[in-house]
N, C-alpha and C positions, 0 to 999 in steps of 0.2 A: 551677651554682647558687652564688650569693653570699649570705651572711647576715652580719649584724652581731650582736654580742652581747657576753657577757663570760665569762671563764674563772672557774670556781668552784674551790674547794679540790680538789687532786688526791686520788684514792682509791688506797690501796695494798692489794692483795690479799696478805695475809700468808701464805697457803698457797703461792701461786706466786711472790710477790715482784714481780709485775707492777704497773706504775703505770697508772692510768686517769685520763684528763682529762675533766672534765665541762664542757660548754659550754652556757651558757644563751642561746638565741637571742632576739633582740628581735622577729623576725618569726615568723609561723606556720610551723613546721618540719614539721608532720604529713605533708603530701603528700610532701615530700622524703624524710622518713624511710621512708614506705611504699615509695617507689621504690628506695631504697638499702639497706634493711635486710637483704636477702639477699646483698649483695655481699661477696665474700671479702676484697677489699682496696680501700681508698679512698685518695684523695690529698687532703691538707689543706694550706692555707697560712694561717697565722695571723700577722697583723701589726696594728700600732696603727692604729686607725681615724682617718682624716682625711677631712673633707668635701671632695668633689671640686668643682672650679670648674665653673661653668656654661658651656655653649656660648655663651651670650649674652656672657659676659666675653671669650671668645676672639674672637667676631665684632667686638665693640667695640674690642678691642685692635688687630685688623688694620685696621679703618677708620682709627683714629688713627695707626697705624704708616705707612699709605699717605700720609696727610696730611703726616706728619713727613718721610717720604722725599722727597716732592715739594718741600717747603720747603728741604730740605737738598741737593736735586738729586743724590740717590743712589738706588739700586734699593731696592725694598721689603725684599729679603733683607738688604742691607747695613744698612739702618735697624734691622731686627729683630735682627741680630747685635750691633749697637752697644748696643741696649737690654738684650740678654741679658748682655753684658759688664759693663754698669753696674749692672743690677738683678737679674740672673739668679742661678741656683743652680749650684754646681759638681757634677760627676758624682763620686760617692763610691764607692769600692771598698774593702772591708775597713777602713772608717773613715778612709780617706785620699783626698784629691783626686787625680784622674788627670791625667797630663801626657803630652804627646807632643812630638816635635821634627819640624820641617819645614824644608826649605831656606829660608834667609833671603833670598828674592828678591822682587822686585815682583810677578812673576806668581803666586807661591805666596801672597803676602799678598792679592792681588786675589781669588784663588780662595777663600781662607778667609773673606774679608769677605762674599762672595756665596753661601756654601754654605748649603744648607737641610737636607741630610742629617746634618750634624754642626755643632757650634757650638764654636768655639775662642776663647780669650782670650789674646792675646800677652803674654808676660812680657818683662822686660828681659834675660833670660838668653840669650846667643848664644855658641855654641862652635863651634870648628872640628872637623869630623868627621875620621875616619881617611882619608876620601877627599879631604880638602883643601877641602871645601865648608863654608861657614858655615851653621849650623843654629840656628833660634830655637826656644825652648821655649814651648809653648802649654798652657794649662789647658783641659781638656775641660769643657764646660758641658752641663747637661741641656736638652733641648728643652722649650719652654714647654707642650707638650701633656701633659707629665708633672706639671705643677704642681698643687698643691692650692689651695684658696681663698686661704689666707694668702700663699702665694708669688705667686699671680697678682695679688693686690691690691698687693703691693710692686712688681711689674713694671708694672702699669697706673698706679700713683701716679707712678713714675719717668717713664713715657712721657708722662703729662700734664704733668709739670714740664718735660720736654724740649720738648714742643709749645709751651708758654707761652714758653720761652726762645727758640724759633724764630719767635715772633711770631704764632702761630696763636691767634686770638681765642677767648675762653671760649665764645662762641656756636657756633663751629666744633668745639670740643672735645666739648661735650655739650649735649643738649637738657635742659630742666628735668626731664623724665621720666627720662632717662638718669642725671642727677645724683642723683635720688632713689634709683634702683635701686642705683647704685654705693655710695651711703652706707649703704643698708639691708643689702645683701648682703655688702659687702666693707669697709665703714668708710672708703672712699675719699672724701676731701673735695676739692671743686673750689674 
C-alpha cells in the first residue's frame, strides 16, 4: 500500500521517552488501518513526494529516440545512451556520483554505448592499471525509467533538440495533439 500525505509534529511520551510520528494521509486510510492495526511490526518508507512521469512520456521518448537513431545511423540503445549522457541524471550514493573504470578499448566502448542494463558516461580520465592495461573512468547514470516528470521533461526537451539538429521535421517530431500534451504535462515547448 502506498499513500501520500504529510508529517505532523512529533509526539513525545514523557513517561516512556518514546517518540511517536503522526502521518496525515491525503487518501482514505481507513481500510488500510483496519487491515494493519493488529500487526506487531510494520515497514515504512518515507520520502519526498515527486510526481511520476507518465507512460505516455516514455512511449513518446522511444518513438523519437528511434527516429533519431535512424537519422544518426546508430542503434536505438546507442542513441538512448547518448541522450542520457547529455540530458540524463547521475546515480547518487551517499550524496556523491558513482564512478567505475573499464578497459579503454574499442570493444569495451562499443559495449558501453549499446548497453541497456546500465548507462555510463565516459570521462577524460584514463589511467594505467596494475595489470598494465589502460582504464577509462565512467560516471554511472540512472536509467530513464527512474525519472520523475521534471527529469523526463529535461530528457525529452534535449531529445527534441537533437532531433531538430539531425534534420527531423517538426511534423515528424510531434503531432499537434502531442505538442499540446507535452506543453500541458511537462512544460516542453516545440
